[in-house]
N, C-alpha and C positions, 0 to 999 in steps of 0.2 A: 386526565392524566395529571398525577402530581408533576410540578416541577423538576423535582429530583429525578422520578423515572423518567421524564422525557429528556433531561439531560444524559441519563445514563443510556437509555436506549439509543438516542442520538449519537453519541460518541461510539457506542458499539457499531452502529450501522457506518458510521463515517470511516472507522478503521477497515471494517469488512470490505467497503469498494476501494479504499486505498490498496488493501491487502491484494485484492483481485486486479487492480490494475497494475501493480508492481510483478506479481506473480505471472501475470499473462504475458507483460513485456520480455520476462526472462524465458517463457517456454517459447514466444515466436522467435527469439533471437537463437534459442538452442535448435530451433526445429530448421532455422535457416543455415546452421552449419557455421564452422568457422568463419570468425569475419575475413572478408576479402573486400577490398576498396574496388567494387566492382556493382555494375548496376542489376546484374542477376541475383548477386547477394541481397540487395536493397529489395528488389520484388519479390524474393522468397521470403524476407522478413514481413514485408508490408501485405502480401497476400495471404499471410497465414491465418488461420481462424481465431488465434490466440489473439491477434490485432483487436477483432471484434470484443473479446473480452477486457481488453486494456481500455478501450472507448467507454465501453459500458461502464467500467469500474471508475473513469473519471468523471464521467458524467454524472454517476452516481454520487460520488464524492464531492463534486462541485454544488448540486442541488442541496445534499446533506448540509455541507458546510454552510450555504447561504441560511438555510432555514435554522440552524444552531445561531449562527451570527446576528440573527433578529431576535433571540431570546435571552441567550447567555452572556454574561459579563465575557469580555473580549479577552483577558488576561487570562482566566483559567480556560476557556475555550481553545486559545492558542497553545498552552502548555498541553492539554490533553490530546491536541490532535499529533503530539508527538509521539504517541505510543505506538503508531505506525510503524516506526523504525524498529521498535522492539519485537512487535509482532511480526514482521516480514523476517528479522534476524531469526526468530524462534522456528516460524516456518520453514525457514528454508534449510534448516538442519534435516528434517525426514524428506523433504521434497526434492532437494538439489544436493543433498549429502554433504553438506557444507558443514565445517568445524568452526566452533565458536572458541576463539582465544581469551584469556584473563582480561586483556583490555577491552574486549569487545561485552564481556560480561559486566565488567565494572561501569563500562557507559551505558549500558541497558538500567544497571541499578540508578544510575545518577539521573537518567531521565524518568523511571519509575517514580524516585524521591520527588 
């Protein structure tokens, strides 16, 4: 595999794992219901099957990131890893009925640049 293809595939996998983790945490919190500072709410959130998705996402992202750092220059790798924020923002629109504001869109464009 060429170095360029390795970087592209690696960063796409990293973004996918990061997105899985963030979306899974949001789904777990939604499943637990409105936040109440009680042990019952914490247990509902912690025992949600979505927590396993979040753990898988974080573990996958960790190992993908470590592999990328072995081969990719740190500066571009660090910059590319921030694409997760943009992907989560975009995916949240259809999944969670989120609405994007002009400042959010401007910020996403700055991250992409």
